[in-house]
MDAnalysis code that builds the backbone (N, CA, C; Angstrom):
import MDAnalysis as mda
import numpy as np

u = mda.Universe.empty(318, n_residues=106, atom_resindex=np.repeat(np.arange(106), 3), trajectory=True)
u.add_TopologyAttr("name", ["N", "CA", "C"] * 106)
u.add_TopologyAttr("resid", np.arange(1, 107))
u.add_TopologyAttr("resname", ["MET", "ARG", "ASN", "THR", "HIS", "GLU", "LEU", "ALA", "ALA", "LEU", "GLU", "ALA", "ALA", "ASN", "GLU", "VAL", "ILE", "GLY", "ARG", "PHE", "ASP", "GLY", "ILE", "PRO", "ALA", "GLU", "ALA", "LEU", "MET", "CYS", "GLY", "VAL", "ALA", "GLU", "ALA", "GLY", "ASP", "THR", "CYS", "PRO", "LEU", "ALA", "ARG", "THR", "ILE", "ARG", "HIS", "GLY", "LEU", "PRO", "GLU", "GLY", "SER", "ALA", "VAL", "LEU", "VAL", "GLY", "ALA", "THR", "LEU", "VAL", "GLU", "VAL", "CYS", "LEU", "ASP", "GLY", "GLU", "GLN", "SER", "LEU", "PHE", "ASP", "LEU", "PRO", "GLY", "ASP", "ALA", "ARG", "GLU", "PHE", "VAL", "ARG", "ARG", "PHE", "ASP", "ARG", "GLY", "LEU", "HIS", "PRO", "SER", "LEU", "GLU", "ARG", "PRO", "LYS", "ARG", "ARG", "HIS", "ARG", "GLU", "GLY", "THR", "PRO"])
u.atoms.positions = np.array([
    [0.840, -1.185, 0.000],
    [0.000, 0.000, 0.000],
    [0.883, 1.247, 0.000],
    [0.557, 2.199, -0.829],
    [1.329, 3.428, -0.931],
    [0.957, 4.381, 0.194],
    [1.948, 5.112, 0.692],
    [1.653, 6.088, 1.730],
    [1.451, 7.470, 1.115],
    [1.141, 8.439, 1.956],
    [0.852, 9.800, 1.509],
    [1.982, 10.392, 0.691],
    [3.214, 10.180, 1.134],
    [4.357, 10.767, 0.430],
    [4.569, 10.124, -0.940],
    [4.393, 8.815, -1.016],
    [4.521, 8.140, -2.311],
    [3.432, 8.610, -3.267],
    [2.215, 8.746, -2.767],
    [1.119, 9.227, -3.624],
    [1.386, 10.652, -4.093],
    [1.926, 11.484, -3.207],
    [2.250, 12.865, -3.584],
    [3.341, 12.894, -4.646],
    [4.335, 12.015, -4.514],
    [5.412, 11.949, -5.506],
    [4.875, 11.485, -6.853],
    [3.990, 10.492, -6.835],
    [3.389, 10.017, -8.074],
    [2.549, 11.119, -8.720],
    [1.793, 11.836, -7.918],
    [0.984, 12.942, -8.437],
    [1.875, 14.032, -9.034],
    [2.977, 14.350, -8.359],
    [3.915, 15.351, -8.878],
    [4.532, 14.883, -10.191],
    [4.903, 13.606, -10.256],
    [5.472, 13.059, -11.496],
    [4.474, 13.193, -12.637],
    [3.230, 12.839, -12.385],
    [2.217, 12.906, -13.437],
    [1.887, 14.341, -13.827],
    [2.018, 15.262, -12.900],
    [1.809, 16.672, -13.246],
    [2.884, 17.136, -14.229],
    [4.141, 16.777, -13.948],
    [5.234, 17.146, -14.855],
    [5.046, 16.455, -16.202],
    [4.757, 15.170, -16.182],
    [4.541, 14.418, -17.429],
    [3.412, 15.062, -18.246],
    [2.352, 15.461, -17.566],
    [1.208, 16.075, -18.238],
    [1.537, 17.386, -18.923],
    [2.505, 18.120, -18.387],
    [2.907, 19.396, -19.010],
    [3.504, 19.180, -20.398],
    [3.967, 17.962, -20.651],
    [4.574, 17.630, -21.938],
    [3.701, 16.662, -22.742],
    [2.448, 16.513, -22.318],
    [1.516, 15.584, -22.967],
    [2.086, 14.173, -23.041],
    [2.785, 13.784, -21.986],
    [3.382, 12.447, -21.921],
    [2.383, 11.407, -21.432],
    [2.887, 10.228, -21.195],
    [2.061, 9.098, -20.760],
    [2.103, 9.028, -19.237],
    [0.954, 9.193, -18.569],
    [0.944, 9.183, -17.103],
    [1.356, 7.830, -16.528],
    [1.940, 7.890, -15.343],
    [2.385, 6.685, -14.643],
    [1.304, 6.198, -13.691],
    [1.256, 4.885, -13.512],
    [0.329, 4.297, -12.549],
    [1.000, 4.059, -11.204],
    [2.330, 3.996, -11.200],
    [3.083, 3.757, -9.972],
    [4.478, 4.341, -10.142],
    [5.132, 4.612, -9.025],
    [6.517, 5.055, -9.071],
    [7.418, 3.893, -9.451],
    [8.440, 4.175, -10.220],
    [9.430, 3.172, -10.568],
    [10.463, 3.098, -9.438],
    [11.173, 2.014, -9.366],
    [12.255, 1.892, -8.393],
    [13.410, 2.786, -8.818],
    [14.221, 3.207, -7.856],
    [15.333, 4.083, -8.173],
    [16.438, 3.990, -7.139],
    [17.417, 4.860, -7.300],
    [18.609, 4.876, -6.456],
    [18.558, 6.101, -5.549],
    [18.813, 5.889, -4.262],
    [18.838, 6.988, -3.294],
    [19.989, 7.944, -3.595],
    [19.751, 9.216, -3.304],
    [20.753, 10.272, -3.466],
    [21.299, 10.355, -4.880],
    [20.473, 10.021, -5.848],
    [20.858, 10.108, -7.262],
    [19.729, 10.807, -8.010],
    [19.865, 12.106, -8.206],
    [18.792, 12.915, -8.768],
    [18.337, 12.524, -10.155],
    [19.171, 11.793, -10.894],
    [18.774, 11.390, -12.239],
    [18.229, 9.967, -12.302],
    [18.390, 9.199, -11.212],
    [17.897, 7.821, -11.224],
    [17.046, 7.489, -9.993],
    [16.579, 8.510, -9.288],
    [15.668, 8.268, -8.169],
    [14.295, 7.868, -8.730],
    [13.405, 7.349, -7.897],
    [12.089, 6.929, -8.415],
    [11.331, 8.032, -9.149],
    [11.392, 9.240, -8.619],
    [10.669, 10.354, -9.247],
    [11.240, 10.662, -10.633],
    [12.563, 10.749, -10.739],
    [13.199, 11.037, -12.029],
    [12.922, 9.932, -13.043],
    [13.065, 8.679, -12.617],
    [12.845, 7.557, -13.539],
    [11.385, 7.500, -13.997],
    [10.457, 7.774, -13.081],
    [9.033, 7.745, -13.425],
    [8.698, 8.842, -14.428],
    [9.207, 10.037, -14.188],
    [8.951, 11.153, -15.112],
    [9.558, 10.851, -16.477],
    [10.833, 10.444, -16.480],
    [11.511, 10.180, -17.759],
    [10.803, 9.084, -18.556],
    [10.274, 8.077, -17.871],
    [9.570, 6.982, -18.546],
    [8.322, 7.485, -19.283],
    [7.695, 8.540, -18.770],
    [6.489, 9.061, -19.397],
    [6.738, 10.089, -20.489],
    [7.991, 10.477, -20.676],
    [8.340, 11.506, -21.662],
    [8.993, 10.877, -22.894],
    [9.105, 11.651, -23.974],
    [9.756, 11.122, -25.178],
    [11.201, 10.701, -24.915],
    [11.666, 9.727, -25.663],
    [13.030, 9.241, -25.550],
    [14.006, 10.403, -25.718],
    [15.067, 10.378, -24.952],
    [16.075, 11.432, -25.030],
    [15.854, 12.546, -24.024],
    [14.767, 12.484, -23.267],
    [14.504, 13.490, -22.243],
    [15.462, 13.280, -21.080],
    [15.889, 14.378, -20.484],
    [16.731, 14.314, -19.288],
    [15.937, 14.878, -18.117],
    [16.004, 14.187, -16.991],
    [15.265, 14.609, -15.795],
    [16.214, 14.574, -14.606],
    [16.194, 15.631, -13.812],
    [16.996, 15.711, -12.611],
    [16.104, 16.200, -11.477],
    [16.060, 15.436, -10.399],
    [15.230, 15.782, -9.250],
    [16.130, 16.236, -8.108],
    [15.809, 17.402, -7.569],
    [16.510, 17.914, -6.392],
    [15.573, 17.877, -5.195],
    [15.978, 18.497, -4.119],
    [15.179, 18.496, -2.895],
    [13.878, 19.273, -3.049],
    [13.873, 20.280, -3.935],
    [12.685, 21.131, -4.069],
    [12.208, 21.319, -5.505],
    [13.044, 20.949, -6.481],
    [12.729, 21.200, -7.893],
    [12.942, 19.964, -8.750],
    [12.237, 19.949, -9.875],
    [12.463, 18.960, -10.933],
    [12.894, 19.736, -12.168],
    [13.976, 19.307, -12.779],
    [14.464, 19.913, -14.019],
    [14.264, 18.915, -15.147],
    [13.629, 19.380, -16.226],
    [13.414, 18.540, -17.398],
    [14.048, 19.230, -18.596],
    [14.870, 18.497, -19.329],
    [15.437, 18.997, -20.581],
    [14.880, 18.133, -21.709],
    [14.194, 18.788, -22.621],
    [13.551, 18.091, -23.728],
    [13.702, 18.945, -24.970],
    [14.244, 18.353, -26.021],
    [14.450, 19.069, -27.285],
    [15.229, 20.369, -27.093],
    [16.237, 20.330, -26.224],
    [17.083, 21.493, -26.006],
    [16.475, 22.568, -25.123],
    [15.278, 22.362, -24.636],
    [14.606, 23.328, -23.763],
    [14.634, 22.834, -22.328],
    [14.948, 23.731, -21.398],
    [14.980, 23.385, -19.986],
    [13.734, 23.945, -19.300],
    [13.100, 23.113, -18.478],
    [11.938, 23.536, -17.697],
    [12.154, 23.137, -16.245],
    [11.752, 24.016, -15.326],
    [11.856, 23.746, -13.895],
    [10.465, 23.702, -13.279],
    [10.276, 22.770, -12.360],
    [8.996, 22.598, -11.682],
    [9.237, 22.485, -10.185],
    [8.454, 23.213, -9.399],
    [8.513, 23.107, -7.938],
    [7.871, 21.805, -7.490],
    [8.488, 21.160, -6.525],
    [7.881, 19.973, -5.919],
    [6.981, 20.418, -4.771],
    [5.767, 19.883, -4.686],
    [4.917, 20.185, -3.540],
    [5.504, 19.579, -2.258],
    [5.050, 20.053, -1.109],
    [5.594, 19.651, 0.189],
    [5.684, 18.159, 0.425],
    [4.603, 17.409, 0.185],
    [4.641, 15.966, 0.448],
    [5.560, 15.229, -0.523],
    [5.709, 15.739, -1.738],
    [6.645, 15.131, -2.693],
    [8.081, 15.417, -2.261],
    [8.320, 16.618, -1.722],
    [9.652, 16.932, -1.183],
    [9.982, 15.990, -0.029],
    [8.988, 15.743, 0.801],
    [9.199, 14.837, 1.939],
    [9.486, 13.423, 1.438],
    [8.839, 13.002, 0.353],
    [9.143, 11.688, -0.220],
    [10.620, 11.622, -0.605],
    [11.123, 12.655, -1.277],
    [12.527, 12.675, -1.700],
    [13.434, 12.546, -0.475],
    [13.166, 13.334, 0.565],
    [13.988, 13.266, 1.784],
    [13.930, 11.870, 2.408],
    [12.733, 11.330, 2.534],
    [12.567, 10.020, 3.163],
    [13.194, 8.906, 2.312],
    [13.034, 8.978, 1.003],
    [13.628, 7.960, 0.129],
    [15.148, 7.973, 0.262],
    [15.731, 9.169, 0.258],
    [17.186, 9.271, 0.369],
    [17.703, 8.759, 1.714],
    [16.852, 8.733, 2.724],
    [17.242, 8.196, 4.038],
    [16.935, 6.707, 4.156],
    [16.436, 6.096, 3.094],
    [16.188, 4.658, 3.108],
    [14.848, 4.254, 3.692],
    [13.895, 5.182, 3.745],
    [12.610, 4.908, 4.374],
    [11.537, 4.400, 3.412],
    [11.914, 4.130, 2.172],
    [11.005, 3.523, 1.187],
    [11.737, 2.357, 0.526],
    [12.080, 1.334, 1.308],
    [12.916, 0.236, 0.772],
    [12.284, -0.501, -0.403],
    [10.963, -0.514, -0.498],
    [10.333, -1.228, -1.608],
    [10.596, -0.551, -2.950],
    [11.045, 0.703, -2.925],
    [11.332, 1.431, -4.165],
    [12.826, 1.554, -4.440],
    [13.639, 0.966, -3.583],
    [15.085, 1.082, -3.756],
    [15.613, 0.110, -4.794],
    [16.485, 0.609, -5.596],
    [17.195, -0.176, -6.600],
    [18.677, -0.045, -6.258],
    [19.406, -1.132, -6.185],
    [20.808, -1.027, -5.765],
    [21.635, -0.190, -6.732],
    [22.597, 0.549, -6.158],
    [23.543, 1.296, -6.985],
    [24.398, 0.306, -7.737],
    [24.743, 0.664, -8.963],
    [25.644, -0.200, -9.734],
    [27.033, -0.076, -9.174],
    [27.634, -1.207, -8.959],
    [29.006, -1.207, -8.464],
    [29.943, -1.492, -9.628],
    [30.993, -0.697, -9.672],
    [31.990, -0.900, -10.716],
    [32.962, -1.990, -10.266],
    [33.281, -2.843, -11.191],
    [34.304, -3.847, -10.890],
    [35.666, -3.168, -10.866],
    [36.539, -3.719, -10.071],
    [37.876, -3.158, -9.984],
    [38.502, -3.108, -11.363],
    [39.107, -1.963, -11.665],
    [39.768, -1.809, -12.954],
    [38.856, -1.249, -14.049],
    [37.577, -0.980, -13.724],
    [36.689, -0.371, -14.710],
    [36.323, 1.021, -14.251],
    [36.065, 1.923, -15.162],
    [35.725, 3.302, -14.779],
    [34.365, 3.404, -14.122],
])
């Protein structure tokens, strides 16, 4: 069952996706903590936008780059709290492990 913060994050993702006439999400995707380009919110937004879109999620803003144009969106309070809580490991069902580099690889 999703909590208030997860629902707020999903709603925020769909609001951003809707600004670009993208495909709305039914659920947040899994992501990596403390990684603004691969956190659940960023991955969910990018999945709903055209290929080649770049998404970066910060503590208070979402940045979307599409077709060379940059757009910024404020995150509502409960979505901001989701980002903080996710980065602290409080949404383990949405965590995706960080990729580890093998020794000798960049």
